[in-house]
N, CA, C and O atoms as a Tripos MOL2 file, in Angstrom:
@<TRIPOS>MOLECULE
protein
  252   251    63     0     0
PROTEIN
NO_CHARGES

@<TRIPOS>ATOM
      1 N           0.8870   -1.1550   -0.0250 N.3       1 MET1
      2 CA         -0.0060    0.0700    0.0140 C.3       1 MET1
      3 C           0.8740    1.2230    0.0440 C.2       1 MET1
      4 O           1.6290    1.4270    0.9940 O.2       1 MET1
      5 N           0.7930    2.0340   -1.0350 N.am      2 ASP2
      6 CA          1.6350    3.2380   -1.1430 C.3       2 ASP2
      7 C           0.9780    4.4400   -0.5720 C.2       2 ASP2
      8 O           1.6700    5.3130   -0.0490 O.2       2 ASP2
      9 N          -0.3350    4.5430   -0.6400 N.am      3 ASP3
     10 CA         -0.9700    5.7380   -0.1520 C.3       3 ASP3
     11 C          -1.5300    5.5050    1.2440 C.2       3 ASP3
     12 O          -2.5040    4.7860    1.4650 O.2       3 ASP3
     13 N          -0.7950    6.2100    2.2270 N.am      4 LEU4
     14 CA         -1.2650    6.1320    3.5430 C.3       4 LEU4
     15 C          -2.0060    7.3530    3.9580 C.2       4 LEU4
     16 O          -2.2290    7.5680    5.1490 O.2       4 LEU4
     17 N          -2.4240    8.2220    2.9410 N.am      5 THR5
     18 CA         -3.1280    9.3760    3.2830 C.3       5 THR5
     19 C          -4.4310    9.0650    4.0370 C.2       5 THR5
     20 O          -5.1830    8.1750    3.6420 O.2       5 THR5
     21 N          -4.6850    9.7890    5.1020 N.am      6 GLY6
     22 CA         -5.8260    9.5180    5.9150 C.3       6 GLY6
     23 C          -5.5720    8.5870    7.0120 C.2       6 GLY6
     24 O          -6.4780    8.4100    7.8260 O.2       6 GLY6
     25 N          -4.4180    7.9410    7.1490 N.am      7 ALA7
     26 CA         -4.0810    7.1160    8.2780 C.3       7 ALA7
     27 C          -4.0850    7.9410    9.5570 C.2       7 ALA7
     28 O          -3.3900    8.9500    9.6760 O.2       7 ALA7
     29 N          -4.8930    7.4770   10.5130 N.am      8 GLN8
     30 CA         -4.9710    8.1680   11.8500 C.3       8 GLN8
     31 C          -4.1840    7.2710   12.7940 C.2       8 GLN8
     32 O          -4.6500    6.2210   13.2350 O.2       8 GLN8
     33 N          -2.9820    7.7280   13.0810 N.am      9 TRP9
     34 CA         -2.0210    6.9950   13.9730 C.3       9 TRP9
     35 C          -2.3700    7.1930   15.4080 C.2       9 TRP9
     36 O          -2.7300    8.2960   15.8210 O.2       9 TRP9
     37 N          -2.2670    6.1120   16.1990 N.am     10 ARG10
     38 CA         -2.4120    6.2160   17.6790 C.3      10 ARG10
     39 C          -1.3290    5.2940   18.2760 C.2      10 ARG10
     40 O          -0.9860    4.2770   17.6720 O.2      10 ARG10
     41 N          -0.7990    5.6430   19.4440 N.am     11 THR11
     42 CA          0.1300    4.8500   20.1520 C.3      11 THR11
     43 C          -0.5310    3.5580   20.6660 C.2      11 THR11
     44 O          -1.6110    3.6150   21.2540 O.2      11 THR11
     45 N           0.0650    2.4700   20.4640 N.am     12 SER12
     46 CA         -0.5460    1.2250   20.9270 C.3      12 SER12
     47 C          -0.7020    1.2160   22.4750 C.2      12 SER12
     48 O           0.1450    1.7270   23.2080 O.2      12 SER12
     49 N          -1.7480    0.6520   22.8990 N.am     13 THR13
     50 CA         -1.9380    0.6400   24.3410 C.3      13 THR13
     51 C          -0.9560   -0.3950   25.0000 C.2      13 THR13
     52 O          -0.8650   -0.4160   26.2280 O.2      13 THR13
     53 N          -0.2650   -1.2030   24.2700 N.am     14 ARG14
     54 CA          0.7040   -2.1300   24.7740 C.3      14 ARG14
     55 C           2.0970   -1.4720   24.8340 C.2      14 ARG14
     56 O           3.0100   -2.0530   25.4210 O.2      14 ARG14
     57 N           2.2740   -0.3360   24.2730 N.am     15 SER15
     58 CA          3.5980    0.3570   24.2310 C.3      15 SER15
     59 C           3.8950    0.8850   25.6550 C.2      15 SER15
     60 O           3.0160    1.3230   26.3970 O.2      15 SER15
     61 N           5.1960    0.8090   25.9730 N.am     16 SER16
     62 CA          5.5630    1.3910   27.2560 C.3      16 SER16
     63 C           5.5030    2.9120   27.2440 C.2      16 SER16
     64 O           5.5940    3.5550   26.1980 O.2      16 SER16
     65 N           5.3460    3.4740   28.4660 N.am     17 SER17
     66 CA          5.1090    4.9580   28.5750 C.3      17 SER17
     67 C           6.4300    5.5460   28.8850 C.2      17 SER17
     68 O           6.3950    6.7400   29.1820 O.2      17 SER17
     69 N           7.5710    4.9790   28.8800 N.am     18 ASN18
     70 CA          8.8870    5.5380   29.2020 C.3      18 ASN18
     71 C           9.7080    5.9800   28.0250 C.2      18 ASN18
     72 O          10.8920    6.2830   28.1690 O.2      18 ASN18
     73 N           9.1210    6.0210   26.9050 N.am     19 GLY19
     74 CA          9.8840    6.4090   25.6780 C.3      19 GLY19
     75 C          10.6850    5.2260   25.0300 C.2      19 GLY19
     76 O          11.4820    5.4390   24.1160 O.2      19 GLY19
     77 N          10.4660    4.0690   25.4950 N.am     20 GLY20
     78 CA         11.2190    2.9130   24.9400 C.3      20 GLY20
     79 C          10.5190    2.3810   23.6760 C.2      20 GLY20
     80 O          10.1420    3.1280   22.7740 O.2      20 GLY20
     81 N          10.3750    1.0860   23.6640 N.am     21 ALA21
     82 CA          9.8960    0.4020   22.5160 C.3      21 ALA21
     83 C           8.3220    0.6960   22.3230 C.2      21 ALA21
     84 O           7.4520    0.1430   22.9970 O.2      21 ALA21
     85 N           8.0820    1.6300   21.3240 N.am     22 CYS22
     86 CA          6.6570    2.0550   21.1130 C.3      22 CYS22
     87 C           6.2720    1.8210   19.6740 C.2      22 CYS22
     88 O           7.0790    2.0000   18.7620 O.2      22 CYS22
     89 N           5.0710    1.4300   19.4870 N.am     23 VAL23
     90 CA          4.5590    1.3180   18.0940 C.3      23 VAL23
     91 C           3.2940    2.1240   17.9890 C.2      23 VAL23
     92 O           2.5700    2.3630   18.9550 O.2      23 VAL23
     93 N           3.0620    2.5440   16.7150 N.am     24 GLU24
     94 CA          1.8440    3.2390   16.4290 C.3      24 GLU24
     95 C           0.9900    2.3890   15.5770 C.2      24 GLU24
     96 O           1.5470    1.6370   14.7770 O.2      24 GLU24
     97 N          -0.3860    2.4220   15.6580 N.am     25 VAL25
     98 CA         -1.2730    1.7130   14.8810 C.3      25 VAL25
     99 C          -2.2850    2.6330   14.1960 C.2      25 VAL25
    100 O          -2.8140    3.5530   14.8200 O.2      25 VAL25
    101 N          -2.5490    2.3850   12.9270 N.am     26 ALA26
    102 CA         -3.6060    3.0220   12.2370 C.3      26 ALA26
    103 C          -4.5710    1.9450   11.6970 C.2      26 ALA26
    104 O          -4.2100    1.1670   10.8140 O.2      26 ALA26
    105 N          -5.8140    1.9120   12.2480 N.am     27 ASP27
    106 CA         -6.7730    0.9880   11.8740 C.3      27 ASP27
    107 C          -8.0050    1.6050   11.2740 C.2      27 ASP27
    108 O          -9.0620    0.9740   11.2710 O.2      27 ASP27
    109 N          -7.9150    2.7830   10.7780 N.am     28 ASN28
    110 CA         -9.1040    3.4960   10.3160 C.3      28 ASN28
    111 C          -9.2580    3.3350    8.7670 C.2      28 ASN28
    112 O         -10.3100    3.6940    8.2380 O.2      28 ASN28
    113 N          -8.3120    2.8420    8.0800 N.am     29 LEU29
    114 CA         -8.3990    2.6660    6.7060 C.3      29 LEU29
    115 C          -9.0980    1.3130    6.3180 C.2      29 LEU29
    116 O          -8.8510    0.2900    6.9560 O.2      29 LEU29
    117 N          -9.9500    1.3250    5.2920 N.am     30 PRO30
    118 CA        -10.6990    0.1060    4.9990 C.3      30 PRO30
    119 C          -9.7230   -1.0850    4.5060 C.2      30 PRO30
    120 O          -8.8970   -0.9260    3.6070 O.2      30 PRO30
    121 N          -9.9040   -2.2000    5.1490 N.am     31 GLY31
    122 CA         -9.1070   -3.4120    4.7080 C.3      31 GLY31
    123 C          -7.7770   -3.5240    5.0390 C.2      31 GLY31
    124 O          -7.0820   -4.3780    4.4880 O.2      31 GLY31
    125 N          -7.2630   -2.6640    5.9900 N.am     32 VAL32
    126 CA         -5.8210   -2.6520    6.2770 C.3      32 VAL32
    127 C          -5.5650   -2.0740    7.6800 C.2      32 VAL32
    128 O          -6.2010   -1.1080    8.1000 O.2      32 VAL32
    129 N          -4.6010   -2.7060    8.3940 N.am     33 VAL33
    130 CA         -4.0930   -2.1940    9.6580 C.3      33 VAL33
    131 C          -2.5780   -1.8730    9.4830 C.2      33 VAL33
    132 O          -1.8060   -2.7260    9.0450 O.2      33 VAL33
    133 N          -2.2020   -0.7140    9.8100 N.am     34 LEU34
    134 CA         -0.8330   -0.2610    9.6340 C.3      34 LEU34
    135 C          -0.1170   -0.1980   10.9420 C.2      34 LEU34
    136 O          -0.7270    0.1500   11.9530 O.2      34 LEU34
    137 N           1.1490   -0.5170   10.9720 N.am     35 VAL35
    138 CA          1.9830   -0.4770   12.1910 C.3      35 VAL35
    139 C           3.3000    0.1040   11.9260 C.2      35 VAL35
    140 O           3.9500   -0.2590   10.9450 O.2      35 VAL35
    141 N           3.7550    1.0380   12.7950 N.am     36 ARG36
    142 CA          5.0170    1.6580   12.5140 C.3      36 ARG36
    143 C           5.7070    1.9370   13.9390 C.2      36 ARG36
    144 O           5.0440    1.9900   14.9750 O.2      36 ARG36
    145 N           7.0440    2.1010   13.8960 N.am     37 ASP37
    146 CA          7.8530    2.3590   15.0290 C.3      37 ASP37
    147 C           7.6710    3.9000   15.3990 C.2      37 ASP37
    148 O           7.9480    4.7900   14.5950 O.2      37 ASP37
    149 N           7.2420    4.1110   16.5240 N.am     38 THR38
    150 CA          7.1180    5.5890   16.9970 C.3      38 THR38
    151 C           8.4090    6.3350   16.8850 C.2      38 THR38
    152 O           8.4160    7.5110   16.5230 O.2      38 THR38
    153 N           9.5110    5.6780   17.1870 N.am     39 ASN39
    154 CA         10.7810    6.3710   17.2560 C.3      39 ASN39
    155 C          11.4880    6.4480   15.8500 C.2      39 ASN39
    156 O          12.5550    7.0480   15.7190 O.2      39 ASN39
    157 N          10.8690    5.8330   14.8330 N.am     40 ASP40
    158 CA         11.3950    5.8920   13.4570 C.3      40 ASP40
    159 C          10.2710    5.8660   12.4510 C.2      40 ASP40
    160 O          10.1750    4.9610   11.6220 O.2      40 ASP40
    161 N           9.3750    6.9260   12.5400 N.am     41 ARG41
    162 CA          8.1960    6.9760   11.6860 C.3      41 ARG41
    163 C           8.4380    6.8690   10.2400 C.2      41 ARG41
    164 O           7.5520    6.4180    9.5150 O.2      41 ARG41
    165 N           9.6590    7.2800    9.7280 N.am     42 ASP42
    166 CA          9.8890    7.1380    8.3270 C.3      42 ASP42
    167 C          10.6420    5.8510    7.9730 C.2      42 ASP42
    168 O          11.0510    5.6510    6.8290 O.2      42 ASP42
    169 N          10.8070    5.0250    8.9270 N.am     43 GLY43
    170 CA         11.5660    3.8020    8.7450 C.3      43 GLY43
    171 C          10.8210    2.6190    8.0960 C.2      43 GLY43
    172 O          11.4180    1.5640    7.8820 O.2      43 GLY43
    173 N           9.5780    2.7780    7.7940 N.am     44 GLY44
    174 CA          8.7390    1.6980    7.1810 C.3      44 GLY44
    175 C           7.4780    1.4520    7.9330 C.2      44 GLY44
    176 O           7.3270    1.8550    9.0870 O.2      44 GLY44
    177 N           6.5780    0.7920    7.2790 N.am     45 THR45
    178 CA          5.3160    0.5070    7.8340 C.3      45 THR45
    179 C           4.9560   -0.9520    7.5540 C.2      45 THR45
    180 O           5.0930   -1.3960    6.4140 O.2      45 THR45
    181 N           4.4760   -1.7510    8.6050 N.am     46 LEU46
    182 CA          4.0070   -3.0560    8.4030 C.3      46 LEU46
    183 C           2.5900   -2.9790    8.0900 C.2      46 LEU46
    184 O           1.8910   -2.1470    8.6680 O.2      46 LEU46
    185 N           2.0920   -3.7950    7.2050 N.am     47 THR47
    186 CA          0.7130   -3.8230    6.6700 C.3      47 THR47
    187 C           0.0260   -5.1770    7.0010 C.2      47 THR47
    188 O           0.5280   -6.2050    6.5460 O.2      47 THR47
    189 N          -1.0390   -5.2320    7.7300 N.am     48 PHE48
    190 CA         -1.7440   -6.3850    8.1180 C.3      48 PHE48
    191 C          -3.1790   -6.3400    7.5460 C.2      48 PHE48
    192 O          -3.7480   -5.2550    7.4250 O.2      48 PHE48
    193 N          -3.7600   -7.4710    7.2000 N.am     49 SER49
    194 CA         -5.2100   -7.4720    7.0350 C.3      49 SER49
    195 C          -5.9000   -7.3700    8.4210 C.2      49 SER49
    196 O          -5.3050   -7.8020    9.4090 O.2      49 SER49
    197 N          -7.1170   -6.8220    8.5290 N.am     50 PRO50
    198 CA         -7.7570   -6.7480    9.8130 C.3      50 PRO50
    199 C          -7.8360   -8.1210   10.5420 C.2      50 PRO50
    200 O          -7.6940   -8.1720   11.7640 O.2      50 PRO50
    201 N          -8.0650   -9.2420    9.7880 N.am     51 ALA51
    202 CA         -8.1850  -10.5170   10.3390 C.3      51 ALA51
    203 C          -6.8180  -10.9990   10.9240 C.2      51 ALA51
    204 O          -6.7480  -11.5740   12.0100 O.2      51 ALA51
    205 N          -5.7830  -10.7380   10.1680 N.am     52 ALA52
    206 CA         -4.4310  -11.1010   10.7050 C.3      52 ALA52
    207 C          -4.0360  -10.2850   11.8800 C.2      52 ALA52
    208 O          -3.3900  -10.8010   12.7930 O.2      52 ALA52
    209 N          -4.3970   -9.0100   11.9060 N.am     53 TRP53
    210 CA         -4.1100   -8.2000   13.0430 C.3      53 TRP53
    211 C          -4.9280   -8.6690   14.3260 C.2      53 TRP53
    212 O          -4.4180   -8.6780   15.4470 O.2      53 TRP53
    213 N          -6.1290   -9.0250   14.0910 N.am     54 ARG54
    214 CA         -6.8620   -9.5700   15.2580 C.3      54 ARG54
    215 C          -6.2600  -10.8420   15.8200 C.2      54 ARG54
    216 O          -6.1660  -11.0140   17.0350 O.2      54 ARG54
    217 N          -5.8530  -11.7340   14.9250 N.am     55 ARG55
    218 CA         -5.1360  -12.9940   15.3530 C.3      55 ARG55
    219 C          -3.9050  -12.6740   16.0520 C.2      55 ARG55
    220 O          -3.6320  -13.2850   17.0850 O.2      55 ARG55
    221 N          -3.0970  -11.7320   15.5690 N.am     56 PHE56
    222 CA         -1.8170  -11.3590   16.2050 C.3      56 PHE56
    223 C          -2.0930  -10.7510   17.6540 C.2      56 PHE56
    224 O          -1.4480  -11.1190   18.6360 O.2      56 PHE56
    225 N          -3.0050   -9.8840   17.7040 N.am     57 VAL57
    226 CA         -3.2870   -9.3260   18.9990 C.3      57 VAL57
    227 C          -3.8540  -10.3460   20.0030 C.2      57 VAL57
    228 O          -3.5680  -10.2870   21.1990 O.2      57 VAL57
    229 N          -4.6520  -11.2660   19.4890 N.am     58 ALA58
    230 CA         -5.2210  -12.3020   20.3700 C.3      58 ALA58
    231 C          -4.0860  -13.1780   20.8840 C.2      58 ALA58
    232 O          -4.0470  -13.5300   22.0630 O.2      58 ALA58
    233 N          -3.1730  -13.5240   20.0000 N.am     59 HIS59
    234 CA         -2.0300  -14.3040   20.4140 C.3      59 HIS59
    235 C          -1.2400  -13.6470   21.4460 C.2      59 HIS59
    236 O          -0.8420  -14.3190   22.3970 O.2      59 HIS59
    237 N          -0.9660  -12.3880   21.3590 N.am     60 LEU60
    238 CA         -0.2370  -11.6440   22.3130 C.3      60 LEU60
    239 C          -0.9220  -11.6010   23.7320 C.2      60 LEU60
    240 O          -0.2720  -11.7050   24.7720 O.2      60 LEU60
    241 N          -2.1770  -11.4520   23.6930 N.am     61 THR61
    242 CA         -2.9950  -11.2960   24.8970 C.3      61 THR61
    243 C          -3.1970  -12.6290   25.6330 C.2      61 THR61
    244 O          -3.6220  -12.6240   26.7880 O.2      61 THR61
    245 N          -2.9050  -13.7640   24.9970 N.am     62 GLN62
    246 CA         -3.0900  -15.0980   25.5450 C.3      62 GLN62
    247 C          -1.8610  -15.3900   26.4650 C.2      62 GLN62
    248 O          -1.8970  -16.3410   27.2460 O.2      62 GLN62
    249 N          -0.8320  -14.6140   26.3750 N.am     63 GLY63
    250 CA          0.2760  -14.8380   27.3090 C.3      63 GLY63
    251 C           1.5650  -14.9780   26.6670 C.2      63 GLY63
    252 O           2.5740  -15.1700   27.3440 O.2      63 GLY63
@<TRIPOS>BOND
     1     1     2 1
     2     2     3 1
     3     3     4 2
     4     3     5 am
     5     5     6 1
     6     6     7 1
     7     7     8 2
     8     7     9 am
     9     9    10 1
    10    10    11 1
    11    11    12 2
    12    11    13 am
    13    13    14 1
    14    14    15 1
    15    15    16 2
    16    15    17 am
    17    17    18 1
    18    18    19 1
    19    19    20 2
    20    19    21 am
    21    21    22 1
    22    22    23 1
    23    23    24 2
    24    23    25 am
    25    25    26 1
    26    26    27 1
    27    27    28 2
    28    27    29 am
    29    29    30 1
    30    30    31 1
    31    31    32 2
    32    31    33 am
    33    33    34 1
    34    34    35 1
    35    35    36 2
    36    35    37 am
    37    37    38 1
    38    38    39 1
    39    39    40 2
    40    39    41 am
    41    41    42 1
    42    42    43 1
    43    43    44 2
    44    43    45 am
    45    45    46 1
    46    46    47 1
    47    47    48 2
    48    47    49 am
    49    49    50 1
    50    50    51 1
    51    51    52 2
    52    51    53 am
    53    53    54 1
    54    54    55 1
    55    55    56 2
    56    55    57 am
    57    57    58 1
    58    58    59 1
    59    59    60 2
    60    59    61 am
    61    61    62 1
    62    62    63 1
    63    63    64 2
    64    63    65 am
    65    65    66 1
    66    66    67 1
    67    67    68 2
    68    67    69 am
    69    69    70 1
    70    70    71 1
    71    71    72 2
    72    71    73 am
    73    73    74 1
    74    74    75 1
    75    75    76 2
    76    75    77 am
    77    77    78 1
    78    78    79 1
    79    79    80 2
    80    79    81 am
    81    81    82 1
    82    82    83 1
    83    83    84 2
    84    83    85 am
    85    85    86 1
    86    86    87 1
    87    87    88 2
    88    87    89 am
    89    89    90 1
    90    90    91 1
    91    91    92 2
    92    91    93 am
    93    93    94 1
    94    94    95 1
    95    95    96 2
    96    95    97 am
    97    97    98 1
    98    98    99 1
    99    99   100 2
   100    99   101 am
   101   101   102 1
   102   102   103 1
   103   103   104 2
   104   103   105 am
   105   105   106 1
   106   106   107 1
   107   107   108 2
   108   107   109 am
   109   109   110 1
   110   110   111 1
   111   111   112 2
   112   111   113 am
   113   113   114 1
   114   114   115 1
   115   115   116 2
   116   115   117 am
   117   117   118 1
   118   118   119 1
   119   119   120 2
   120   119   121 am
   121   121   122 1
   122   122   123 1
   123   123   124 2
   124   123   125 am
   125   125   126 1
   126   126   127 1
   127   127   128 2
   128   127   129 am
   129   129   130 1
   130   130   131 1
   131   131   132 2
   132   131   133 am
   133   133   134 1
   134   134   135 1
   135   135   136 2
   136   135   137 am
   137   137   138 1
   138   138   139 1
   139   139   140 2
   140   139   141 am
   141   141   142 1
   142   142   143 1
   143   143   144 2
   144   143   145 am
   145   145   146 1
   146   146   147 1
   147   147   148 2
   148   147   149 am
   149   149   150 1
   150   150   151 1
   151   151   152 2
   152   151   153 am
   153   153   154 1
   154   154   155 1
   155   155   156 2
   156   155   157 am
   157   157   158 1
   158   158   159 1
   159   159   160 2
   160   159   161 am
   161   161   162 1
   162   162   163 1
   163   163   164 2
   164   163   165 am
   165   165   166 1
   166   166   167 1
   167   167   168 2
   168   167   169 am
   169   169   170 1
   170   170   171 1
   171   171   172 2
   172   171   173 am
   173   173   174 1
   174   174   175 1
   175   175   176 2
   176   175   177 am
   177   177   178 1
   178   178   179 1
   179   179   180 2
   180   179   181 am
   181   181   182 1
   182   182   183 1
   183   183   184 2
   184   183   185 am
   185   185   186 1
   186   186   187 1
   187   187   188 2
   188   187   189 am
   189   189   190 1
   190   190   191 1
   191   191   192 2
   192   191   193 am
   193   193   194 1
   194   194   195 1
   195   195   196 2
   196   195   197 am
   197   197   198 1
   198   198   199 1
   199   199   200 2
   200   199   201 am
   201   201   202 1
   202   202   203 1
   203   203   204 2
   204   203   205 am
   205   205   206 1
   206   206   207 1
   207   207   208 2
   208   207   209 am
   209   209   210 1
   210   210   211 1
   211   211   212 2
   212   211   213 am
   213   213   214 1
   214   214   215 1
   215   215   216 2
   216   215   217 am
   217   217   218 1
   218   218   219 1
   219   219   220 2
   220   219   221 am
   221   221   222 1
   222   222   223 1
   223   223   224 2
   224   223   225 am
   225   225   226 1
   226   226   227 1
   227   227   228 2
   228   227   229 am
   229   229   230 1
   230   230   231 1
   231   231   232 2
   232   231   233 am
   233   233   234 1
   234   234   235 1
   235   235   236 2
   236   235   237 am
   237   237   238 1
   238   238   239 1
   239   239   240 2
   240   239   241 am
   241   241   242 1
   242   242   243 1
   243   243   244 2
   244   243   245 am
   245   245   246 1
   246   246   247 1
   247   247   248 2
   248   247   249 am
   249   249   250 1
   250   250   251 1
   251   251   252 2
@<TRIPOS>SUBSTRUCTURE
     1 MET1         2 RESIDUE 1 A MET
     2 ASP2         6 RESIDUE 1 A ASP
     3 ASP3        10 RESIDUE 1 A ASP
     4 LEU4        14 RESIDUE 1 A LEU
     5 THR5        18 RESIDUE 1 A THR
     6 GLY6        22 RESIDUE 1 A GLY
     7 ALA7        26 RESIDUE 1 A ALA
     8 GLN8        30 RESIDUE 1 A GLN
     9 TRP9        34 RESIDUE 1 A TRP
    10 ARG10       38 RESIDUE 1 A ARG
    11 THR11       42 RESIDUE 1 A THR
    12 SER12       46 RESIDUE 1 A SER
    13 THR13       50 RESIDUE 1 A THR
    14 ARG14       54 RESIDUE 1 A ARG
    15 SER15       58 RESIDUE 1 A SER
    16 SER16       62 RESIDUE 1 A SER
    17 SER17       66 RESIDUE 1 A SER
    18 ASN18       70 RESIDUE 1 A ASN
    19 GLY19       74 RESIDUE 1 A GLY
    20 GLY20       78 RESIDUE 1 A GLY
    21 ALA21       82 RESIDUE 1 A ALA
    22 CYS22       86 RESIDUE 1 A CYS
    23 VAL23       90 RESIDUE 1 A VAL
    24 GLU24       94 RESIDUE 1 A GLU
    25 VAL25       98 RESIDUE 1 A VAL
    26 ALA26      102 RESIDUE 1 A ALA
    27 ASP27      106 RESIDUE 1 A ASP
    28 ASN28      110 RESIDUE 1 A ASN
    29 LEU29      114 RESIDUE 1 A LEU
    30 PRO30      118 RESIDUE 1 A PRO
    31 GLY31      122 RESIDUE 1 A GLY
    32 VAL32      126 RESIDUE 1 A VAL
    33 VAL33      130 RESIDUE 1 A VAL
    34 LEU34      134 RESIDUE 1 A LEU
    35 VAL35      138 RESIDUE 1 A VAL
    36 ARG36      142 RESIDUE 1 A ARG
    37 ASP37      146 RESIDUE 1 A ASP
    38 THR38      150 RESIDUE 1 A THR
    39 ASN39      154 RESIDUE 1 A ASN
    40 ASP40      158 RESIDUE 1 A ASP
    41 ARG41      162 RESIDUE 1 A ARG
    42 ASP42      166 RESIDUE 1 A ASP
    43 GLY43      170 RESIDUE 1 A GLY
    44 GLY44      174 RESIDUE 1 A GLY
    45 THR45      178 RESIDUE 1 A THR
    46 LEU46      182 RESIDUE 1 A LEU
    47 THR47      186 RESIDUE 1 A THR
    48 PHE48      190 RESIDUE 1 A PHE
    49 SER49      194 RESIDUE 1 A SER
    50 PRO50      198 RESIDUE 1 A PRO
    51 ALA51      202 RESIDUE 1 A ALA
    52 ALA52      206 RESIDUE 1 A ALA
    53 TRP53      210 RESIDUE 1 A TRP
    54 ARG54      214 RESIDUE 1 A ARG
    55 ARG55      218 RESIDUE 1 A ARG
    56 PHE56      222 RESIDUE 1 A PHE
    57 VAL57      226 RESIDUE 1 A VAL
    58 ALA58      230 RESIDUE 1 A ALA
    59 HIS59      234 RESIDUE 1 A HIS
    60 LEU60      238 RESIDUE 1 A LEU
    61 THR61      242 RESIDUE 1 A THR
    62 GLN62      246 RESIDUE 1 A GLN
    63 GLY63      250 RESIDUE 1 A GLY
């Protein structure tokens, strides 16, 4: 996905609050969830389908 116009980024609720390892998530675009490093916003973006993102988050929350 080349056009990220309209992506509304938010800091993940799982990110630490001390300025360390943080990610931002944009899940407002149809059919895609975007993830990027808060400390390197120009360093690239991971792209997930909404279903894959839900599975990933569910796996993380299981322990």
